[in-house]
C-alpha positions in Angstrom: 0.8 -185.4 145.6 1.8 -187.8 148.3 4.2 -190.9 147.6 2.0 -193.6 149.8 4.7 -196.1 149.2 7.0 -193.8 150.8 4.9 -193.1 153.7 4.5 -197.0 154.3 8.3 -197.3 154.3 8.3 -194.8 157.1 5.5 -195.7 159.0 6.8 -199.7 158.9 10.3 -197.9 160.0 8.5 -195.9 162.7 6.9 -198.7 164.0 9.8 -201.1 164.5 11.8 -198.1 166.2 9.1 -197.9 168.5 9.8 -201.1 170.1 12.3 -199.4 172.7 9.9 -197.9 175.1 6.5 -198.0 176.0 5.2 -194.6 174.7 6.6 -191.8 172.9 6.2 -188.0 172.7 6.3 -186.4 168.9 9.5 -184.8 169.7 10.8 -188.0 170.9 9.9 -189.6 167.7 11.2 -186.8 165.8 14.8 -187.4 167.6 14.8 -191.2 166.9 13.1 -191.4 163.4 14.9 -188.3 161.9 11.7 -187.9 160.1 10.4 -184.3 159.2 7.4 -183.3 161.2 5.6 -183.8 157.9 6.5 -186.9 157.2 6.2 -188.2 160.7 2.8 -187.0 161.1 1.8 -188.8 157.7 3.5 -192.2 159.1 1.7 -192.0 162.6 -1.7 -191.5 160.6 -1.0 -194.2 158.6 -0.1 -196.4 161.5 -3.4 -195.3 162.8 -5.0 -196.3 159.9 -3.8 -199.4 160.1 -4.8 -200.0 163.9 -0.9 -200.4 164.8 -1.0 -197.1 166.8 -2.9 -195.6 169.6 -2.8 -191.9 170.7 -3.3 -190.9 174.5 -3.8 -187.4 176.0 -2.8 -186.9 179.6 -2.3 -183.8 181.3 1.3 -183.6 180.7 0.4 -184.4 176.9 0.1 -186.7 173.8 1.7 -189.8 173.8 1.6 -192.3 170.7 1.9 -196.2 171.7 2.2 -199.4 169.4 -1.5 -201.0 169.6 
């Protein structure tokens, strides 16, 4: 199954990495975090579950922002 401890560690690390800019695309988050796409998805979902992340959709695409 899933390693929940690793997901929480990845989400915390990702949250701290997101201090640099206001909003990020998925590709930008992949580059700065060095997580696989699956690890990144799970980390983003964990941050959203914790209320620490907001997803926004614009004409240009989906962006992720710290809440």
